DSSP file (Angstrom, degrees, kcal/mol; ACC not computed):
  #  RESIDUE AA STRUCTURE BP1 BP2  ACC     N-H-->O    O-->H-N    N-H-->O    O-->H-N    TCO  KAPPA ALPHA  PHI   PSI    X-CA   Y-CA   Z-CA
    1    1 A M              0   0    0      0, 0.0     2,-0.4     0, 0.0     0, 0.0   0.000 360.0 360.0 360.0 137.7   62.6   69.3  -96.0
    2    2 A T        +     0   0    0      2,-0.0     2,-0.3     0, 0.0     0, 0.0  -0.947 360.0 176.2-114.6 139.2   60.3   66.4  -94.8
    3    3 A A        -     0   0    0     -2,-0.4     2,-0.4     2,-0.0     0, 0.0  -0.969  23.1-142.6-138.2 153.6   61.4   63.8  -92.1
    4    4 A V        +     0   0    0     -2,-0.3    48,-0.3     2,-0.0     2,-0.3  -0.975  25.4 175.2-115.2 131.9   59.8   61.0  -90.4
    5    5 A N        -     0   0    0     -2,-0.4     2,-0.5    46,-0.1    48,-0.2  -0.983  30.4-125.9-135.8 136.7   60.6   60.4  -86.7
    6    6 A T  E     -a   53   0A   0     46,-2.1    48,-3.8    -2,-0.3     2,-0.5  -0.804  26.3-156.1 -86.7 131.9   59.2   58.0  -84.3
    7    7 A F  E     -a   54   0A   0     -2,-0.5     2,-0.4    46,-0.2    48,-0.2  -0.932   8.8-170.1-114.1 125.8   58.0   59.8  -81.1
    8    8 A L  E     -a   55   0A   0     46,-2.7    48,-2.4    -2,-0.5     2,-0.6  -0.980  10.3-151.6-124.2 129.5   57.7   57.9  -77.8
    9    9 A W  E     +a   56   0A   0     -2,-0.4     2,-0.2    46,-0.2    48,-0.2  -0.895  19.7 178.6-105.2 116.7   56.0   59.2  -74.7
   10   10 A F  E     -a   57   0A   0     46,-3.9    48,-2.8    -2,-0.6    49,-0.8  -0.705  35.6-127.1-110.5 166.3   57.4   57.9  -71.3
   11   11 A D  S    S-     0   0    0     -2,-0.2    48,-1.7    47,-0.2    -1,-0.2   0.988  89.1 -43.9 -66.4 -68.7   56.4   58.7  -67.8
   12   12 A S  S    S+     0   0    0     46,-0.1     4,-0.2    45,-0.1     3,-0.2   0.084 120.7  90.2-152.2  18.8   60.0   59.6  -66.6
   13   13 A E     >  +     0   0    0     43,-0.2     4,-3.2     1,-0.1     5,-0.3   0.179  45.0 116.9-110.0  18.1   62.2   56.9  -68.1
   14   14 A A  H  > S+     0   0    0      1,-0.2     4,-2.5     2,-0.2     5,-0.2   0.925  80.7  43.2 -59.4 -48.0   63.1   58.5  -71.5
   15   15 A E  H  > S+     0   0    0      2,-0.2     4,-2.4     1,-0.2    -1,-0.2   0.947 116.4  45.9 -61.8 -46.2   66.8   58.7  -70.8
   16   16 A E  H  > S+     0   0    0     -4,-0.2     4,-2.7     1,-0.2    -2,-0.2   0.923 114.4  49.1 -60.2 -42.3   67.1   55.2  -69.3
   17   17 A A  H  X S+     0   0    0     -4,-3.2     4,-2.8     2,-0.2     5,-0.2   0.921 110.2  52.4 -58.8 -45.3   65.0   53.8  -72.1
   18   18 A A  H  X S+     0   0    0     -4,-2.5     4,-2.8    -5,-0.3    -1,-0.2   0.903 112.8  43.5 -54.8 -47.9   67.3   55.6  -74.7
   19   19 A R  H  X S+     0   0    0     -4,-2.4     4,-2.1     2,-0.2    -1,-0.2   0.926 111.8  54.6 -71.9 -40.4   70.4   54.2  -73.2
   20   20 A F  H  X S+     0   0    0     -4,-2.7     4,-0.6     1,-0.2    -2,-0.2   0.923 114.9  39.1 -50.9 -51.5   68.8   50.8  -72.9
   21   21 A Y  H >X S+     0   0    0     -4,-2.8     4,-2.2     2,-0.2     3,-0.7   0.887 114.1  51.4 -65.4 -48.6   67.9   50.8  -76.6
   22   22 A T  H 3< S+     0   0    0     -4,-2.8     6,-0.4     1,-0.3    -1,-0.2   0.788 108.1  52.9 -71.9 -25.4   71.1   52.4  -78.0
   23   23 A E  H 3< S+     0   0    0     -4,-2.1    -1,-0.3    -5,-0.2    -2,-0.2   0.740 117.9  37.5 -82.7 -17.2   73.3   49.9  -76.2
   24   24 A R  H << S+     0   0    0     -3,-0.7    -2,-0.2    -4,-0.6    -1,-0.1   0.771 101.9  71.0 -98.8 -33.7   71.4   46.8  -77.6
   25   25 A V  S >< S-     0   0    0     -4,-2.2     3,-0.5    -5,-0.1    24,-0.4  -0.812  88.0-127.2 -97.1 109.0   70.5   47.9  -81.2
   26   26 A P  T 3  S+     0   0    0      0, 0.0     3,-0.1     0, 0.0    -3,-0.1  -0.193  92.3  27.8 -53.1 138.1   73.9   47.8  -83.2
   27   27 A G  T 3  S+     0   0    0      1,-0.3    23,-1.0    22,-0.1     2,-0.3   0.831  96.6 129.2  83.0  30.9   74.6   51.2  -85.1
   28   28 A S    <   +     0   0    0     -3,-0.5     2,-0.3    -6,-0.4    -1,-0.3  -0.802  29.2 167.3-120.2 162.9   72.6   53.2  -82.5
   29   29 A R  E     -B   47   0A   0     18,-2.1    18,-2.7    -2,-0.3     2,-0.5  -0.984  39.2-110.4-164.2 150.7   73.4   56.4  -80.5
   30   30 A I  E     -B   46   0A   0     -2,-0.3    16,-0.3    16,-0.2     3,-0.1  -0.830  30.6-175.6 -82.7 132.8   72.0   59.1  -78.4
   31   31 A V  E     -     0   0A   0     14,-2.8     2,-0.3    -2,-0.5    15,-0.2   0.865  59.8  -6.7 -95.1 -40.3   72.1   62.4  -80.4
   32   32 A D  E     -B   45   0A   0     13,-1.8    13,-2.2     2,-0.0     2,-0.4  -0.981  47.8-153.9-155.7 152.7   70.9   64.9  -78.0
   33   33 A I  E     -B   44   0A   0     -2,-0.3     2,-0.5    11,-0.2    11,-0.2  -0.972  13.1-161.8-134.4 120.2   69.3   65.4  -74.4
   34   34 A T  E     -B   43   0A   0      9,-3.4     8,-2.9    -2,-0.4     9,-1.6  -0.894  14.0-152.7-105.9 135.4   67.3   68.4  -73.7
   35   35 A R  E     -B   41   0A   0     -2,-0.5     6,-0.2     6,-0.2     5,-0.1  -0.709  13.4-119.2-108.8 150.5   66.8   69.2  -70.0
   36   36 A N    >   -     0   0    0      4,-3.2     3,-1.9    -2,-0.3    -1,-0.1  -0.300  44.5 -96.8 -67.6 161.5   64.1   71.0  -68.0
   37   37 A P  T 3  S+     0   0    0      0, 0.0    -1,-0.1     0, 0.0    -2,-0.0   0.893 127.9  58.1 -48.9 -39.2   65.2   74.2  -66.0
   38   38 A D  T 3  S-     0   0    0      1,-0.1     3,-0.1     2,-0.1    -3,-0.0   0.625 122.1-107.4 -70.6 -13.4   65.5   71.9  -63.0
   39   39 A G  S <  S+     0   0    0     -3,-1.9    -1,-0.1     1,-0.4     3,-0.1   0.205  76.6 131.1 103.2 -18.5   68.0   69.7  -64.8
   40   40 A S        -     0   0    0     -5,-0.1    -4,-3.2     1,-0.1    -1,-0.4  -0.363  66.7 -95.2 -72.8 157.7   65.7   66.7  -65.4
   41   41 A V  E     +B   35   0A   0     -6,-0.2    -6,-0.2     1,-0.2   -27,-0.2  -0.510  45.4 164.4 -73.0 126.8   65.5   65.1  -68.7
   42   42 A F  E     +     0   0A   0     -8,-2.9    15,-2.5     1,-0.4     2,-0.4   0.798  67.7  12.6-102.0 -61.5   62.6   66.3  -71.0
   43   43 A I  E     -BC  34  56A   0     -9,-1.6    -9,-3.4    13,-0.2     2,-0.5  -0.938  57.2-166.6-124.2 135.9   63.5   65.0  -74.6
   44   44 A V  E     -BC  33  55A   0     11,-2.8    11,-3.0    -2,-0.4     2,-0.5  -0.993   9.2-156.3-122.3 128.6   66.1   62.6  -75.7
   45   45 A S  E     +BC  32  54A   0    -13,-2.2   -14,-2.8    -2,-0.5   -13,-1.8  -0.871  25.5 161.1 -97.3 126.5   66.9   62.3  -79.4
   46   46 A A  E     -BC  30  53A   0      7,-3.2     7,-2.9    -2,-0.5     2,-0.4  -0.892  34.5-136.0-141.1 168.8   68.4   59.1  -80.5
   47   47 A E  E     -BC  29  52A   0    -18,-2.7   -18,-2.1    -2,-0.3     2,-0.7  -0.997  10.8-159.4-127.7 128.6   69.0   57.0  -83.6
   48   48 A L  E >  S- C   0  51A   0      3,-3.0     3,-2.2    -2,-0.4   -20,-0.2  -0.928  84.1 -29.2-109.3 106.3   68.2   53.3  -83.6
   49   49 A A  T 3  S-     0   0    0     -2,-0.7    -1,-0.2   -24,-0.4   -21,-0.2   0.925 129.4 -45.7  40.3  57.9   70.3   51.7  -86.5
   50   50 A G  T 3  S+     0   0    0    -23,-1.0     2,-0.5     1,-0.2    -1,-0.3   0.249 112.1 122.2  78.3  -9.4   70.0   55.1  -88.3
   51   51 A H  E <   - C   0  48A   0     -3,-2.2    -3,-3.0     1,-0.0     2,-0.2  -0.772  64.4-123.8 -92.3 126.1   66.2   55.6  -87.6
   52   52 A A  E     + C   0  47A   0     -2,-0.5   -46,-2.1   -48,-0.3     2,-0.4  -0.476  35.0 176.2 -76.1 127.0   65.5   58.8  -85.8
   53   53 A V  E     -aC   6  46A   0     -7,-2.9    -7,-3.2    -2,-0.2     2,-0.5  -0.999  16.8-157.6-140.3 133.2   63.5   58.4  -82.5
   54   54 A T  E     -aC   7  45A   0    -48,-3.8   -46,-2.7    -2,-0.4     2,-0.4  -0.941   6.2-163.2-114.2 128.7   62.6   60.9  -80.1
   55   55 A L  E     -aC   8  44A   0    -11,-3.0   -11,-2.8    -2,-0.5     2,-0.4  -0.932  10.7-169.2-113.3 130.2   61.8   59.9  -76.3
   56   56 A M  E     -aC   9  43A   0    -48,-2.4   -46,-3.9    -2,-0.4     2,-1.0  -0.967  24.8-137.7-125.1 137.4   59.9   62.4  -74.1
   57   57 A N  E     +a   10   0A   0    -15,-2.5   -46,-0.2    -2,-0.4   -45,-0.1  -0.829  42.4 153.6 -73.2  90.9   59.2   62.4  -70.4
   58   58 A G        -     0   0    0    -48,-2.8   -47,-0.2    -2,-1.0    -1,-0.1   0.448  49.8-110.6-109.6  -2.2   55.7   63.5  -70.6
   59   59 A G        -     0   0    0    -48,-1.7     3,-0.4   -49,-0.8    -1,-0.3  -0.190  48.7 -40.8  91.1 172.7   54.3   62.1  -67.4
   60   60 A P  S    S+     0   0    0      0, 0.0   -50,-0.0     0, 0.0    -3,-0.0  -0.075  98.4  62.9 -72.9 168.6   51.9   59.2  -66.6
   61   61 A G  S    S+     0   0    0      0, 0.0     2,-0.2     0, 0.0    -2,-0.0   0.335  79.0  84.7 106.9  -4.2   48.7   58.4  -68.4
   62   62 A H        +     0   0    0     -3,-0.4   -53,-0.2   -53,-0.1     2,-0.1  -0.612  57.6 178.1-132.6  72.2   49.9   57.5  -71.9
   63   63 A R        -     0   0    0     -2,-0.2    41,-0.1     1,-0.1   -53,-0.1  -0.359  28.2-109.4 -72.6 147.6   50.9   53.9  -71.9
   64   64 A F        -     0   0    0     39,-0.3     2,-0.3    -2,-0.1    -1,-0.1  -0.427  29.7-164.2 -70.8 158.1   52.2   51.9  -75.0
   65   65 A T    >   -     0   0    0      3,-0.2     3,-1.0    41,-0.1    41,-0.4  -0.867  33.4-111.9-132.4 168.5   50.1   49.3  -76.6
   66   66 A D  T 3  S+     0   0    0     -2,-0.3    -2,-0.0     1,-0.2     3,-0.0   0.400  99.6  91.0 -83.8   6.5   51.0   46.5  -79.0
   67   67 A A  T 3  S+     0   0    0      1,-0.1     2,-0.3     2,-0.0    -1,-0.2   0.678  95.9  35.0 -77.4  -6.9   49.0   48.2  -81.7
   68   68 A A  S <  S+     0   0    0     -3,-1.0    38,-0.6     2,-0.0     2,-0.3  -0.998  77.2 167.5-135.0 138.5   52.3   50.0  -82.6
   69   69 A S  E     -d  106   0B   0     -2,-0.3     2,-0.6    36,-0.1    38,-0.3  -0.954  36.9-112.6-144.8 168.7   55.7   48.5  -82.5
   70   70 A I  E     -d  107   0B   0     36,-1.8    38,-1.9    -2,-0.3     2,-0.5  -0.925  30.9-151.1-103.4 123.4   59.3   49.0  -83.5
   71   71 A Q  E     -d  108   0B   0     -2,-0.6     2,-0.5    36,-0.2    38,-0.2  -0.787   9.1-167.9 -94.7 129.2   60.4   46.4  -86.0
   72   72 A V  E     -d  109   0B   0     36,-3.1    38,-2.4    -2,-0.5     2,-0.6  -0.987   6.9-157.5-113.3 119.6   64.2   45.4  -86.1
   73   73 A V  E     +d  110   0B   0     -2,-0.5     2,-0.2    36,-0.2    36,-0.1  -0.874  21.3 178.4 -98.2 123.5   65.4   43.4  -89.1
   74   74 A V  E     -d  111   0B   0     36,-2.7    38,-3.3    -2,-0.6     2,-0.7  -0.689  31.8-105.8-120.8 170.2   68.5   41.5  -88.3
   75   75 A E  S    S-     0   0    0     -2,-0.2     4,-0.5    36,-0.2     5,-0.1  -0.899  75.4 -21.0-104.4 120.7   70.8   39.0  -90.0
   76   76 A G  S  > S-     0   0    0     -2,-0.7     4,-1.4     3,-0.1     3,-0.3   0.296  80.4 -72.5  74.6 173.2   70.5   35.4  -89.0
   77   77 A Q  H  > S+     0   0    0      1,-0.2     4,-3.2     2,-0.2     5,-0.2   0.799 122.3  60.1 -69.6 -39.1   69.3   33.4  -86.0
   78   78 A D  H  > S+     0   0    0      1,-0.2     4,-2.0     2,-0.2    -1,-0.2   0.898 108.9  45.9 -67.2 -31.9   72.2   34.3  -83.6
   79   79 A E  H  > S+     0   0    0     -4,-0.5     4,-2.7    -3,-0.3     5,-0.4   0.859 111.8  50.6 -75.1 -35.9   71.3   38.1  -83.9
   80   80 A V  H  X S+     0   0    0     -4,-1.4     4,-2.2     1,-0.2     5,-0.2   0.942 112.6  47.1 -63.6 -40.1   67.6   37.4  -83.4
   81   81 A D  H  X S+     0   0    0     -4,-3.2     4,-2.0     2,-0.2    -2,-0.2   0.894 115.3  47.2 -66.7 -38.3   68.5   35.3  -80.2
   82   82 A R  H  X S+     0   0    0     -4,-2.0     4,-1.9    -5,-0.2    -2,-0.2   0.956 117.2  38.6 -65.9 -50.7   70.8   38.1  -78.9
   83   83 A L  H  X S+     0   0    0     -4,-2.7     4,-3.2     1,-0.2     5,-0.3   0.854 113.7  55.2 -73.9 -29.9   68.5   40.9  -79.4
   84   84 A W  H  X S+     0   0    0     -4,-2.2     4,-2.4    -5,-0.4    -1,-0.2   0.946 110.4  48.4 -61.2 -46.9   65.4   39.0  -78.3
   85   85 A A  H  X S+     0   0    0     -4,-2.0     4,-0.5    -5,-0.2    -1,-0.2   0.873 112.5  46.4 -62.9 -41.3   67.2   38.2  -75.1
   86   86 A A  H >< S+     0   0    0     -4,-1.9     3,-0.5    -5,-0.2    -2,-0.2   0.930 116.0  44.6 -70.5 -42.5   68.2   41.7  -74.4
   87   87 A L  H 3< S+     0   0    0     -4,-3.2    15,-0.5     1,-0.2    -2,-0.2   0.845 112.5  51.8 -73.4 -29.5   64.8   43.3  -75.2
   88   88 A T  H >< S+     0   0    0     -4,-2.4     3,-2.2    -5,-0.3     2,-0.5   0.558  77.1 119.9 -83.7  -4.1   62.8   40.7  -73.2
   89   89 A A  T << S-     0   0    0     -4,-0.5    13,-0.4    -3,-0.5     3,-0.1  -0.518 100.0  -7.6 -63.4 115.1   64.9   41.2  -70.1
   90   90 A A  T 3  S+     0   0    0     -2,-0.5    -1,-0.3     1,-0.2     2,-0.1   0.537 131.2  87.1  66.2  14.0   62.4   42.3  -67.5
   91   91 A G  S <  S-     0   0    0     -3,-2.2    -1,-0.2    12,-0.1    10,-0.2  -0.094  79.4-106.8-110.6-150.3   59.9   42.4  -70.4
   92   92 A K  E     -E  100   0B   0      8,-2.8     8,-2.8    -5,-0.2    -3,-0.1  -0.952  19.1-115.0-155.5 134.9   57.7   39.7  -71.9
   93   93 A P  E     -E   99   0B   0      0, 0.0     6,-0.2     0, 0.0    42,-0.0  -0.206  32.1-171.5 -57.1 152.2   57.6   37.5  -75.1
   94   94 A G        -     0   0    0      4,-2.1     3,-0.4    40,-0.1     2,-0.2  -0.722  30.1 -69.2-130.5-171.0   54.8   37.7  -77.6
   95   95 A P  S >  S+     0   0    0      0, 0.0     3,-1.8     0, 0.0    39,-0.3  -0.492 101.2   4.6 -84.2 149.4   53.6   35.9  -80.5
   96   96 A C  T 3  S-     0   0    0     37,-2.9    38,-0.2    34,-0.4    39,-0.2   0.840 136.2 -42.2  54.7  47.1   55.3   35.7  -84.1
   97   97 A G  T 3  S+     0   0    0     37,-3.2    12,-2.4    -3,-0.4    -1,-0.3   0.470 106.8 127.7  82.6   5.8   58.4   37.6  -83.1
   98   98 A W  E <   + F   0 108B   0     -3,-1.8    -4,-2.1    10,-0.2    -1,-0.3  -0.673  29.4 170.6 -92.1 155.6   56.8   40.3  -81.1
   99   99 A L  E     -EF  93 107B   0      8,-2.3     8,-2.6    -2,-0.3     2,-0.5  -0.958  28.3-130.4-149.8 161.1   57.9   41.2  -77.5
  100  100 A T  E     -EF  92 106B   0     -8,-2.8    -8,-2.8    -2,-0.3     6,-0.2  -0.970  26.5-142.1-114.6 131.0   57.2   43.9  -74.9
  101  101 A D    >   -     0   0    0      4,-2.6     3,-1.8    -2,-0.5   -13,-0.1  -0.198  34.1 -88.5 -81.6 176.7   60.2   45.5  -73.3
  102  102 A R  T 3  S+     0   0    0    -15,-0.5    -1,-0.1   -13,-0.4   -12,-0.1   0.764 128.7  52.8 -56.9 -21.6   60.7   46.6  -69.7
  103  103 A Y  T 3  S-     0   0    0      2,-0.1   -39,-0.3   -86,-0.0    -1,-0.3   0.437 120.5-105.6 -95.9  -3.9   59.2   49.9  -70.6
  104  104 A G  S <  S+     0   0    0     -3,-1.8     2,-0.3     1,-0.3    -2,-0.1   0.447  74.9 139.1  92.0   1.9   55.9   48.5  -72.2
  105  105 A L        -     0   0    0    -41,-0.1    -4,-2.6   -39,-0.0    -1,-0.3  -0.653  48.8-133.7 -81.5 132.1   57.1   49.2  -75.7
  106  106 A S  E     +dF  69 100B   0    -38,-0.6   -36,-1.8   -41,-0.4     2,-0.3  -0.626  26.3 179.8 -85.9 147.0   56.4   46.4  -78.3
  107  107 A W  E     -dF  70  99B   0     -8,-2.6    -8,-2.3   -38,-0.3     2,-0.4  -0.915  20.9-146.7-136.1 157.2   59.1   45.4  -80.7
  108  108 A Q  E     -dF  71  98B   0    -38,-1.9   -36,-3.1    -2,-0.3     2,-0.7  -1.000  10.0-159.7-123.9 124.5   59.3   42.8  -83.6
  109  109 A V  E     +d   72   0B   0    -12,-2.4    27,-0.4    -2,-0.4   -36,-0.2  -0.877  22.4 176.7-107.9 103.9   62.7   41.1  -84.0
  110  110 A V  E     -d   73   0B   0    -38,-2.4   -36,-2.7    -2,-0.7     2,-0.2  -0.879  29.1-129.3-111.7 121.8   62.7   39.8  -87.5
  111  111 A P  E >   -d   74   0B   0      0, 0.0     3,-1.8     0, 0.0   -36,-0.2  -0.501  25.6-123.4 -74.1 146.0   65.4   38.0  -89.5
  112  112 A A  T 3  S+     0   0    0    -38,-3.3     4,-0.4     1,-0.3   -37,-0.1   0.756 109.7  60.3 -59.4 -26.2   66.1   39.5  -92.9
  113  113 A E  T >> S+     0   0    0    -39,-0.2     4,-1.5     1,-0.2     3,-0.7   0.728  82.5  87.2 -82.3 -14.3   65.4   36.1  -94.6
  114  114 A L  H <> S+     0   0    0     -3,-1.8     4,-1.8     1,-0.2    -1,-0.2   0.846  82.1  53.9 -45.8 -49.7   61.8   36.0  -93.2
  115  115 A P  H 34 S+     0   0    0      0, 0.0    -1,-0.2     0, 0.0    -2,-0.1   0.881 108.2  49.4 -58.6 -37.0   60.0   37.9  -96.0
  116  116 A E  H X4 S+     0   0    0     -3,-0.7     3,-0.9    -4,-0.4    -2,-0.2   0.846 109.7  52.0 -76.1 -32.2   61.4   35.7  -98.7
  117  117 A L  H 3< S+     0   0    0     -4,-1.5     9,-0.3     1,-0.2    -1,-0.2   0.831 109.0  51.7 -67.7 -28.4   60.3   32.5  -96.7
  118  118 A M  T 3< S+     0   0    0     -4,-1.8     2,-0.2     8,-0.1    -1,-0.2   0.331  95.9  91.5 -98.8  16.1   56.8   33.9  -96.4
  119  119 A R  S X  S-     0   0    0     -3,-0.9     3,-0.7    -5,-0.1     7,-0.1  -0.685  80.2  -5.4 -99.3 155.7   56.5   34.6 -100.2
  120  120 A G  G >  S-     0   0    0     -2,-0.2     3,-2.4     1,-0.2     4,-0.3  -0.060 116.5 -13.9  73.8-165.1   55.1   32.3 -102.9
  121  121 A E  G 3  S+     0   0    0      1,-0.3     3,-0.4     2,-0.1     4,-0.3   0.746 134.2  52.8 -48.2 -35.7   53.9   28.8 -102.8
  122  122 A H  G <> S+     0   0    0     -3,-0.7     4,-2.8     1,-0.2    -1,-0.3   0.402  77.1 100.3 -94.8   0.1   55.4   28.2  -99.5
  123  123 A A  H <> S+     0   0    0     -3,-2.4     4,-3.3     1,-0.2     5,-0.3   0.909  81.0  53.5 -53.5 -47.6   53.8   31.2  -97.7
  124  124 A A  H  > S+     0   0    0     -3,-0.4     4,-3.6    -4,-0.3    -1,-0.2   0.956 112.9  42.0 -47.3 -59.4   51.0   29.1  -96.0
  125  125 A A  H  > S+     0   0    0     -4,-0.3     4,-1.9     1,-0.2    -1,-0.2   0.877 115.2  48.9 -61.2 -41.9   53.5   26.6  -94.5
  126  126 A A  H  X S+     0   0    0     -4,-2.8     4,-2.4    -9,-0.3    -1,-0.2   0.945 113.9  47.5 -63.1 -47.1   55.9   29.3  -93.4
  127  127 A G  H  X S+     0   0    0     -4,-3.3     4,-2.4    -5,-0.3    -2,-0.2   0.921 109.6  54.0 -61.6 -43.4   53.0   31.4  -91.8
  128  128 A A  H  < S+     0   0    0     -4,-3.6     4,-0.4    -5,-0.3    -1,-0.2   0.915 110.8  44.8 -61.0 -36.7   51.7   28.3  -90.1
  129  129 A A  H >< S+     0   0    0     -4,-1.9     3,-0.9     1,-0.2     4,-0.3   0.871 111.3  54.0 -70.3 -35.3   55.1   27.6  -88.5
  130  130 A L  H >< S+     0   0    0     -4,-2.4     3,-1.5     1,-0.2   -34,-0.4   0.854 100.8  59.3 -70.1 -34.4   55.5   31.3  -87.5
  131  131 A R  T 3< S+     0   0    0     -4,-2.4    -1,-0.2     1,-0.3    -2,-0.2   0.676 100.2  56.9 -66.3 -15.1   52.1   31.3  -85.7
  132  132 A T  T <  S+     0   0    0     -3,-0.9    -1,-0.3    -4,-0.4     2,-0.2   0.561  99.3  81.9 -88.7  -7.0   53.3   28.6  -83.4
  133  133 A M    <   -     0   0    0     -3,-1.5   -37,-2.9    -4,-0.3     3,-0.2  -0.586  49.0-172.1-108.4 159.3   56.4   30.6  -82.2
  134  134 A S  S    S+     0   0    0      1,-0.5   -37,-3.2   -39,-0.3     2,-0.4   0.720  91.7  28.7-101.2 -75.8   57.1   33.4  -79.8
  135  135 A K  S    S-     0   0    0    -39,-0.2    -1,-0.5   -38,-0.1     2,-0.3  -0.683 106.7-102.2 -82.7 133.6   60.9   34.2  -80.8
  136  136 A I        -     0   0    0     -2,-0.4     2,-0.8   -27,-0.4    -1,-0.1  -0.448  30.6-159.8 -65.4 121.1   61.3   33.4  -84.5
  137  137 A D    >>  -     0   0    0     -2,-0.3     4,-1.9     1,-0.1     3,-0.6  -0.857   3.6-169.0-106.8  99.5   63.1   30.2  -85.1
  138  138 A L  H 3> S+     0   0    0     -2,-0.8     4,-2.6     1,-0.2     5,-0.2   0.800  83.8  56.9 -61.2 -27.6   64.4   30.3  -88.7
  139  139 A A  H 3> S+     0   0    0      2,-0.2     4,-2.1     1,-0.2    -1,-0.2   0.880 108.0  47.7 -69.3 -35.4   65.4   26.6  -88.9
  140  140 A A  H <> S+     0   0    0     -3,-0.6     4,-2.5     2,-0.2    -2,-0.2   0.948 112.8  49.9 -71.2 -43.0   61.7   25.5  -88.0
  141  141 A I  H  X S+     0   0    0     -4,-1.9     4,-2.6     2,-0.2    -2,-0.2   0.955 113.1  45.6 -54.8 -54.0   60.4   28.0  -90.7
  142  142 A R  H  X S+     0   0    0     -4,-2.6     4,-2.6     1,-0.2    -1,-0.2   0.916 113.1  51.3 -61.2 -38.7   62.9   26.7  -93.3
  143  143 A D  H  X S+     0   0    0     -4,-2.1     4,-1.9     1,-0.2    -1,-0.2   0.926 109.5  49.0 -65.6 -43.6   61.9   23.1  -92.3
  144  144 A A  H  < S+     0   0    0     -4,-2.5     4,-0.4     2,-0.2    -1,-0.2   0.877 113.3  48.1 -58.6 -43.2   58.2   23.9  -92.7
  145  145 A V  H >< S+     0   0    0     -4,-2.6     3,-0.8     1,-0.2    -2,-0.2   0.919 110.7  49.1 -65.6 -45.1   58.9   25.4  -96.1
  146  146 A A  H 3< S+     0   0    0     -4,-2.6    -2,-0.2     1,-0.2    -1,-0.2   0.799 109.1  53.2 -69.5 -30.6   61.1   22.5  -97.3
  147  147 A A  T 3<        0   0    0     -4,-1.9    -1,-0.2     1,-0.2    -2,-0.2   0.500 360.0 360.0 -80.8  -5.4   58.3   19.9  -96.2
  148  148 A N    <         0   0    0     -3,-0.8    -1,-0.2    -4,-0.4    -2,-0.2   0.421 360.0 360.0 -88.5 360.0   55.7   21.8  -98.2
């Protein structure tokens, strides 16, 4: 059997982060928690909308960067807005749908409609509109496509 799993190294916040993520991303759950002999959390296995994620408390020195991110594709602007607000709480917005959460992990909150808007003859207009945004605004991208 072959499986692909996202593995995330935390200083000491693996369980807290897993709970934070699974409470905000629909269809998510904590699968298992492995503890050290002293009872502290070592590994948390979770599923984020069906995607396997392992969170480990490995100690300091291995911070996240925006060179890798978790992309969440959602239905509609309301879900973009909800998830964006939840993940940027104590985090910070970035460009073009990217954000950094309170743990330093980068995410992309992307509406399912975006890839279609970015294709074909309207790609340049949609891309230009997207590059002006932090949180994705579907109406503004649709307007840019319609004006092209």
